[in-house]
C-alpha positions in Angstrom: -3.4 -23.8 21.7 -4.1 -27.8 21.7 -3.4 -29.1 18.2 -6.7 -30.4 17.9 -8.2 -27.0 17.9 -6.8 -26.2 14.5 -8.1 -28.9 12.1 -6.6 -29.4 8.5 -10.1 -29.5 7.2 -10.8 -25.7 8.3 -8.5 -24.4 5.6 -11.1 -25.2 3.1 -13.9 -23.5 5.2 -11.7 -20.4 5.8 -11.3 -20.3 2.2 -14.7 -20.5 1.2 -15.6 -17.9 3.8 -12.8 -15.7 2.4 -14.3 -15.9 -0.9 -17.9 -15.0 0.4 -16.8 -12.0 2.2 -15.1 -11.0 -0.9 -18.0 -11.5 -3.2 -20.1 -9.4 -0.7 -17.7 -6.6 -0.8 -18.0 -6.5 -4.4 -21.5 -6.7 -4.1 -21.6 -3.4 -2.1 -19.4 -1.8 -4.4 -21.7 -2.5 -7.4 -24.7 -1.1 -5.4 -23.0 2.0 -5.0 -22.3 2.3 -8.7 -18.5 1.3 -8.5 -17.5 4.8 -7.3 -13.9 3.7 -7.3 -13.8 3.0 -10.9 -15.7 6.5 -11.8 -13.2 8.5 -10.7 -9.3 9.3 -10.8 -8.7 9.2 -6.8 -6.0 6.8 -7.1 -2.9 8.4 -8.8 -1.1 5.2 -8.4 -3.5 2.7 -9.9 -3.8 4.9 -13.1 0.0 5.1 -13.6 0.1 1.4 -12.9 -2.4 1.0 -15.9 0.0 3.3 -18.0 2.9 1.0 -17.0 0.9 -2.1 -18.0 -0.3 -0.6 -21.0 3.6 0.3 -22.2 4.4 -3.3 -21.1 1.8 -4.8 -23.2 2.9 -2.2 -26.1 6.3 -3.6 -26.5 8.3 -1.7 -23.7 11.1 -3.6 -22.2 10.4 -6.0 -19.4 13.8 -4.4 -17.6 13.0 -0.7 -18.8 10.9 0.9 -16.0 11.0 4.4 -17.7 8.0 6.3 -17.8 8.6 8.4 -20.8 5.7 10.3 -20.9 6.3 12.1 -17.6 9.0 14.4 -16.2 11.7 16.1 -18.4 12.6 15.0 -21.8 13.4 11.3 -21.5 11.3 10.4 -18.8 12.7 9.1 -15.6 12.6 5.7 -14.2 10.0 4.5 -11.9 10.9 2.0 -8.9 8.0 -0.1 -9.0 8.0 -3.9 -9.8 7.4 -5.8 -13.0 5.9 -8.5 -10.8 2.5 -6.9 -10.1 2.6 -5.5 -13.8 3.0 -9.0 -15.1 0.4 -10.5 -13.3 -2.4 -7.9 -14.2 -1.2 -7.8 -18.1 -1.7 -11.5 -17.9 -5.4 -11.1 -16.9 -5.7 -8.4 -19.7 -4.2 -10.4 -22.4 -6.2 -13.6 -21.4 -9.4 -11.6 -21.7 -8.2 -9.6 -24.9 -7.4 -12.8 -26.7 -11.2 -14.5 -25.7 -13.1 -11.1 -26.6 -10.6 -9.5 -29.4 -10.9 -6.3 -27.5 -8.1 -4.9 -25.2 -10.6 -2.4 -23.7 -12.6 -5.1 -22.7 -9.4 -7.1 -21.1 -8.6 -3.8 -19.1 -12.1 -3.4 -17.9 -12.3 -7.1 -16.7 -9.0 -6.7 -14.9 -9.9 -3.8 -13.1 -13.0 -5.4 -11.7 -11.3 -8.6 -11.0 -8.0 -8.3 -9.8 -9.0 -7.1 -6.2 -11.5 -9.5 -5.4 -9.4 -12.7 -5.2 -6.7 -10.8 -3.4 -9.3 -9.8 -0.6 -10.7 -13.5 -0.6 -7.2 -14.9 0.1 -6.5 -11.9 2.7 -9.8 -12.8 4.5 -9.1 -16.5 4.5 -5.6 -15.7 6.2 -7.1 -13.3 8.8 -9.6 -16.1 9.6 -7.1 -18.8 10.1 -5.2 -16.2 12.3 -8.3 -15.8 14.3 -9.0 -19.3 14.6 -5.5 -20.2 15.9 -5.3 -17.0 18.3 -8.6 -17.5 19.6 -10.5 -20.6 18.5 -13.6 -21.8 16.7 -15.8 -19.0 18.7 -13.7 -16.2 17.1 -14.3 -17.3 13.3 -17.7 -15.7 13.0 -16.6 -12.4 14.6 -13.6 -12.4 12.4 -15.3 -12.5 9.3 -17.3 -9.7 10.0 -14.9 -7.6 11.8 -11.8 -8.6 9.3 -14.2 -8.1 6.2 -15.3 -4.7 7.2 -11.7 -3.7 7.9 -10.7 -4.6 4.6 -13.6 -3.3 2.8 -13.3 -0.1 4.4 -9.4 0.1 4.0 -10.3 0.6 0.2 -7.2 -0.9 -0.9 -9.4 -3.9 -2.4 -11.9 -1.7 -4.1 -12.3 -2.6 -7.9 -9.9 -0.6 -9.7 -7.1 -0.5 -7.2 -4.2 -2.1 -9.1 -1.8 -0.5 -7.0 0.5 -2.8 -4.9 -0.4 -2.1 -1.3 -3.2 -5.1 -1.6 -0.5 -7.5 -2.9 1.6 -6.3 -0.1 -0.9 -6.9 2.7 -1.9 -10.3 1.3 1.6 -11.6 1.3 2.0 -10.1 4.6 -0.8 -12.1 6.0 0.2 -15.3 4.2 3.5 -14.9 5.8 2.0 -14.2 9.4 -0.2 -17.4 8.7 2.6 -19.7 7.7 4.3 -18.6 10.9 1.5 -19.1 13.2 -0.2 -21.9 11.8 2.4 -23.9 10.3 4.8 -26.2 12.0 6.7 -27.5 9.5 9.7 -27.3 7.0 7.1 -26.1 4.1 5.3 -23.7 6.0 8.7 -21.9 6.7 9.6 -21.9 3.0 6.0 -20.3 2.3 6.5 -17.6 5.1 10.2 -17.0 3.5 8.9 -17.0 0.0 6.3 -14.5 1.0 8.6 -12.3 2.7 10.8 -12.3 -0.4 7.9 -11.1 -2.5 6.9 -8.3 -0.2 10.3 -6.8 -0.8 10.4 -7.6 -4.3 7.0 -5.8 -4.7 7.9 -2.5 -2.6 10.1 -1.2 0.4 7.1 -0.5 2.5 7.2 -3.9 3.9 10.9 -4.1 4.9 9.7 -3.6 8.7 7.3 -6.6 8.5 9.6 -8.7 6.9 12.4 -8.1 9.7 9.5 -9.0 12.2 9.0 -12.1 10.4 12.5 -13.2 10.6 12.6 -12.2 14.0 9.8 -14.3 14.9 11.1 -17.4 13.0 14.4 -17.0 14.9 12.7 -16.5 18.4 10.7 -19.7 17.5 13.6 -21.6 16.8 15.7 -20.4 19.8 12.8 -20.9 22.2 10.8 -23.9 20.5 11.1 -27.5 19.9 12.8 -29.4 16.9 9.9 -28.5 14.4 10.5 -25.3 15.0 14.0 -25.4 13.7 12.8 -27.0 10.8 10.2 -24.1 10.2 13.2 -21.4 10.6 15.4 -23.2 8.4 12.4 -23.3 5.6 11.9 -19.6 6.3 15.7 -18.9 5.7 15.9 -20.8 2.5 12.7 -19.5 1.3 13.6 -15.8 1.9 16.9 -16.4 0.2 15.5 -18.7 -2.5 12.8 -16.6 -3.8 14.8 -13.5 -3.0 17.4 -14.9 -5.6 14.5 -15.4 -8.2 12.9 -12.4 -7.9 16.2 -10.4 -8.2 17.2 -12.1 -11.3 13.6 -11.7 -12.8 13.4 -7.9 -12.0 17.0 -6.5 -12.3 19.0 -6.6 -15.4 22.4 -8.0 -15.2 23.6 -4.4 -16.1 22.4 -3.2 -12.8 23.1 -6.2 -10.4 25.7 -4.2 -8.3 23.7 -0.8 -8.5 22.1 -0.2 -5.1 18.8 1.5 -4.8 17.2 2.2 -1.6 13.6 2.8 -2.7 13.4 -0.4 -4.7 14.4 -4.2 -4.7 18.1 -4.3 -5.7 21.5 -5.3 -4.4 21.1 -4.3 -0.8 17.7 -5.5 0.0 18.7 -9.2 -1.9 22.2 -9.1 0.0 20.7 -8.8 3.1 17.9 -11.2 2.4 20.3 -13.9 1.2 22.7 -13.5 3.9 20.2 -13.3 6.8 18.4 -16.5 5.0 20.9 -18.6 4.3 22.4 -17.9 7.7 19.3 -18.7 9.5 18.8 -21.9 7.4 22.4 -22.9 8.2 22.0 -22.4 11.7 18.7 -24.0 12.3 19.9 -27.1 10.3 22.9 -27.6 12.6 22.5 -30.5 14.8 25.5 -29.1 17.0 24.1 -25.8 17.4 20.5 -26.8 18.3 21.5 -29.1 21.2 21.8 -26.1 23.9 20.1 -22.8 24.3 23.4 -21.2 24.4 24.9 -22.5 21.1 21.6 -21.5 19.5 21.6 -17.8 21.2 25.3 -17.6 20.0 24.6 -18.5 16.3 22.0 -16.2 16.2 23.6 -13.4 18.1 26.5 -13.8 15.5 24.4 -13.8 12.4 22.3 -10.7 13.5 25.8 -8.8 14.1 27.3 -10.0 10.6 24.1 -8.9 8.7 24.2 -5.4 10.8 27.9 -4.7 9.8 27.1 -5.6 6.2 24.3 -3.3 6.1 26.0 -0.3 8.0 29.4 -0.7 5.8 28.4 -1.6 2.5 25.0 0.0 2.1 24.7 2.9 4.8 22.7 5.2 2.5 19.7 2.9 2.8 19.7 3.4 6.6 18.9 7.0 6.2 15.1 8.5 6.3 14.1 7.7 2.5 12.7 11.2 2.2 15.6 13.2 3.9 17.4 14.2 0.8 14.3 15.1 -1.1 14.2 18.8 -2.2 12.8 21.2 0.2 10.3 22.6 -2.2 8.9 19.1 -2.8 8.9 18.4 0.8 6.6 21.7 1.1 4.4 21.4 -1.8 4.0 17.6 -2.3 5.1 15.2 0.3 3.7 17.1 3.1 0.6 16.9 1.5 0.3 12.9 0.8 -2.0 11.5 3.4 -0.2 8.0 3.4 3.0 9.6 4.1 2.0 11.9 7.1 2.6 11.0 10.9 0.1 10.4 13.7 0.3 14.1 15.0 -0.1 15.6 11.6 -3.2 13.4 10.8 -4.4 14.3 14.3 -3.8 18.2 14.1 -5.4 18.3 10.5 -8.2 15.8 10.9 -8.9 14.0 14.1 -12.0 12.4 12.5 -9.6 10.4 10.1 -7.3 9.9 13.1 -10.0 8.5 15.1 -10.7 5.9 12.1 -7.1 4.8 12.0 -5.6 4.5 15.5 -8.6 3.6 17.9 -8.6 0.0 17.1 -5.2 -0.9 16.9 -4.7 0.8 20.2 -7.6 -1.2 21.7 -6.3 -4.3 20.3 -2.9 -4.0 21.6 -4.6 -3.4 25.1 -7.2 -6.6 24.6 -4.3 -8.7 23.1 -1.7 -7.7 25.8 -4.4 -8.7 28.5 -5.0 -11.9 26.9 -1.6 -13.0 26.8 -0.9 -12.1 30.4 -3.8 -14.5 31.2 -3.1 -17.5 28.5 0.5 -16.9 27.2 0.7 -18.9 23.5 2.9 -18.6 20.8 0.4 -17.6 18.1 -0.6 -14.5 20.3 2.8 -13.4 20.8 3.3 -13.5 17.0 0.2 -11.6 16.4 1.3 -9.0 18.9 4.8 -8.6 17.6 3.4 -7.9 13.9 0.3 -5.8 15.2 3.2 -3.7 17.5 5.2 -3.3 14.2 2.4 -2.2 11.9 1.0 0.3 14.4 4.4 1.8 15.0 4.8 2.1 11.2 1.4 3.9 11.0 2.5 6.2 13.8 5.6 7.2 11.6 3.5 7.2 8.2 -0.1 6.7 8.0 0.4 3.9 5.2 1.1 1.7 8.1 -2.7 1.4 8.8 -3.3 -0.5 5.7 -1.7 -3.4 7.9 -2.4 -2.5 11.4 -6.4 -2.4 11.1 -6.7 -5.8 9.8 -4.4 -7.4 12.2 -6.3 -5.3 15.1 -9.5 -6.9 13.6 -8.1 -10.3 14.4 -7.2 -9.6 17.8 -10.6 -8.0 18.6 -12.1 -10.8 16.9 -10.9 -13.2 19.5 -11.9 -10.9 22.3 -15.5 -11.1 20.9 -15.0 -15.0 20.3 -14.2 -15.2 24.4 -17.5 -13.0 25.2 -19.3 -15.4 23.0 -18.2 -18.1 24.8 -18.9 -16.8 28.0 -22.3 -15.7 27.2 -23.2 -19.3 25.9 -21.9 -20.9 29.2 -23.9 -18.4 31.3 -26.8 -17.0 29.4 -27.2 -14.3 31.8 -28.4 -10.9 30.5 -25.4 -8.7 31.8 -23.0 -11.1 29.8 -25.2 -10.5 26.9 -25.2 -6.7 27.0 -21.2 -6.8 27.6 -20.7 -8.8 24.5 -22.9 -6.6 22.5 -20.7 -3.7 23.7 -17.7 -5.6 22.8 -18.8 -6.3 19.3 -19.8 -2.6 18.9 -16.5 -1.1 19.7 -14.4 -3.9 18.2 -15.8 -2.6 14.7 -13.7 0.3 13.2 -16.4 1.7 11.6 -18.1 2.4 14.8 -15.2 4.9 15.9 -15.4 6.6 12.3 -18.9 6.8 12.4 -18.8 8.4 16.1 -16.0 10.8 15.2 -18.0 11.9 12.1 -20.9 12.4 14.1 -19.3 14.2 17.0 -17.3 16.5 14.1 -20.8 17.4 12.7 -22.4 18.2 16.2 -19.2 20.3 16.6 -20.0 21.9 13.2 -16.3 21.7 12.3 -15.0 22.6 9.0 -11.7 20.8 8.9 -13.2 17.5 7.6 -15.7 19.1 5.2 -16.4 16.8 1.9 -14.2 17.1 -1.1 -15.5 20.3 -3.3 -16.7 19.5 -6.7 -14.5 19.8 -9.8 -11.7 18.3 -8.7 -11.3 16.6 -12.2 -11.5 13.2 -11.0 -13.8 11.8 -13.9 -12.4 10.2 -17.0 -14.8 12.4 -18.9 -13.0 15.5 -17.4 -10.3 14.7 -20.0 -12.2 14.2 -23.2 -11.2 17.8 -24.5 -7.8 17.4 -23.5 -7.4 13.8 -25.2 -9.1 15.2 -28.3 -5.7 17.7 -28.9 -2.7 16.7 -31.0 -0.1 14.8 -28.6 2.2 17.4 -26.9 3.7 17.9 -23.4 1.0 19.3 -21.0 1.9 21.4 -18.2 -0.5 20.7 -15.2 -0.4 20.3 -11.4 1.2 16.9 -10.2 -2.1 15.5 -9.1 -3.4 15.5 -12.7 -0.3 13.8 -13.9 -1.4 10.3 -13.8 -5.0 10.8 -15.1 -3.6 12.9 -18.1 -1.4 9.8 -19.0 -4.1 7.2 -18.5 -6.8 9.0 -20.7 -5.1 11.1 -23.3 -2.1 10.6 -25.5 -0.3 13.3 -24.2 3.2 13.5 -21.7 3.2 15.8 -18.6 6.0 17.3 -16.6 4.8 16.9 -13.2 3.4 13.4 -11.4 3.5 12.7 -7.5 6.4 10.3 -7.7 9.7 11.1 -5.6 12.0 10.3 -8.4 10.4 12.6 -10.7 12.2 15.5 -9.2 13.3 17.5 -12.0 9.9 17.5 -13.8 8.0 18.3 -10.8 10.6 21.3 -9.9 10.0 22.7 -13.3 6.4 22.7 -12.8 6.4 24.3 -9.6 8.9 27.2 -11.3 6.4 27.5 -14.2 3.2 27.7 -11.9 4.6 29.6 -9.0 6.6 32.0 -11.3 5.4 35.0 -13.1 4.0 34.6 -16.5 7.5 36.1 -17.8 9.4 33.7 -15.6 7.4 30.8 -16.6 7.7 31.2 -20.4 11.2 30.0 -20.6 10.5 27.0 -19.1 7.5 26.2 -21.0 9.5 26.9 -24.4 12.6 24.9 -23.1 10.3 21.8 -22.5 8.4 22.0 -25.5 4.9 22.4 -23.7 1.9 22.8 -26.1 -0.8 23.0 -23.5 -1.4 24.3 -20.1 -4.3 22.6 -18.2 -5.7 23.7 -14.8 -8.3 22.4 -12.5 -9.5 25.2 -9.8 -11.1 22.6 -7.8 -8.2 20.5 -7.1 -6.8 21.1 -3.8 -3.2 21.1 -5.1 -4.3 24.3 -7.0 -5.0 26.2 -4.1 -1.8 24.8 -2.4 0.2 26.4 -5.1 -1.6 29.8 -5.7 -1.8 30.8 -2.0 1.7 31.1 -1.6 2.1 32.8 -5.0 -0.3 35.2 -5.9 1.7 36.6 -8.7 2.4 33.3 -10.4 1.1 32.0 -13.5 -1.2 29.4 -11.9 -2.9 32.0 -9.5 -3.4 34.3 -12.6 -5.1 31.6 -14.8 -7.5 31.0 -11.8 -8.6 34.7 -11.8 -9.0 34.2 -15.7 -6.0 36.6 -16.4 -3.7 34.4 -18.8 -0.9 36.1 -20.4 -1.3 37.0 -24.4 0.5 34.0 -25.3 -2.0 31.6 -24.0 -5.2 31.0 -25.8 -8.2 29.3 -23.8 -9.6 26.5 -25.5 -13.5 26.7 -25.8 -15.1 24.5 -23.4 -18.7 23.0 -22.3 -20.3 24.5 -19.2 -19.6 22.6 -16.1 -16.2 21.0 -17.3 -13.7 21.4 -14.6 -10.4 21.2 -16.6 -9.6 24.4 -18.2 -7.2 24.1 -21.1 -4.8 26.9 -22.9 -3.1 26.5 -25.9 0.5 27.9 -26.0 0.8 30.5 -28.8 4.4 30.4 -30.6 6.7 33.5 -30.6 6.1 35.6 -33.5 
């Protein structure tokens, strides 16, 4: 791509377009009545809000315990305080202006995702402009904005960390593709370090970024060496800052494979400093063989350290999870399901997740075969990695779909240019078809239409009464604080909307609490009574319409939960009176006489 095509002035234009797209998405949510704020569909966002409230309320910066979930004393969460702190700052600033904490929370829920989406879209536009040309910008605005909007991670109220990770990933890709300087490398490395600090899901993309910077140094000119050196310093430097800021000194030598700790920091620091030293060495840079040998030596050293010092972090992160939790929890988590599981369970959803990335890989591959360029190959590397992750776990689609949109936008841009030159009817029809199949929503709509035509039941709408409204917890909130026995899907909403604590919650570190809840609900009333008494449970809450209720009652028809769904409570449970239509049923535990 000639340097003249990418003009510095377009940064402002791309930023303004990004903001326009984010505001448009916000308006669409407003026209729909902000449905994502009216329900409890996102457990992680609700628990994040609880964590932020705890932080504002005085819980220690390094204290990641969730004291109101799990057995007595709670358990330690694995999320980063970096996201908590940013949102808490917004809440406290608005609270200081209005004098109301609730107003601060509401503003943060509305305002958090819009700037993130604006930044993510601006990065996508910049990548599209570089991979394609100016003809690709308008298609990228439409296709990429649609991909971000319909992904759901930028919906108001979504304060989970996936939108932060995606934005940081796009920032790193943009710096690697567009930048040609030392500072661009630092920006890419810093974004990668922050990605790791926020969550381990992005580890594959950080690895691809490092390999991309290394390959550019190996094959490129002197400016690529400067960018690689900057990347290494940014990764190591910001990695160190994040480590010191989020890990207490007492835990510096304690390895955790699911959270940013010494294994991740050590690998980032060694590989980052090693790459920086290699790229900055004039002696090594004189020859291809010298550069290749140094990079191979660095890669071997990092691999040896990872294998010998932190071997536990190379295994499947969920391999050691209790088999019962695998069956009754993890296997039901949508974002943790594999391609084959999604395809067999809900092919309509699979169409919306996998078709456009596959199409984008094909289109981008053919484009690179005709016109090879560094920007296109970098995009191909990241798109391939994100698609591979999505085959393993659906969560990778959060990254693969926006990147696929970039490749498809460049394809549409090529056809726009071709049509402008020829102006014949055939080219215009082909361009229209390319536009249509490049939109991910097209494939989702087509799959839904086909499913409706086939009168399938597998993709039916979620039944009513799933306890997803804050109002559903009003009666429970009015009860004196105690520990509540409920299914894991209700754990985060109960913490967010009531003063109570719970045993179960959909988090892999809450092993004891989740197993205790399974024992109580799937065992008979007589078997459940000791668990309830030993954990000082004062209330039992059930939600008949929630999918997890059916999941636990089907294999245990004699269990306590099944009995409650049949309105056959044991004599030591007293049902609280409730208004007609309230989906959450509450039972008070009678003490032994």
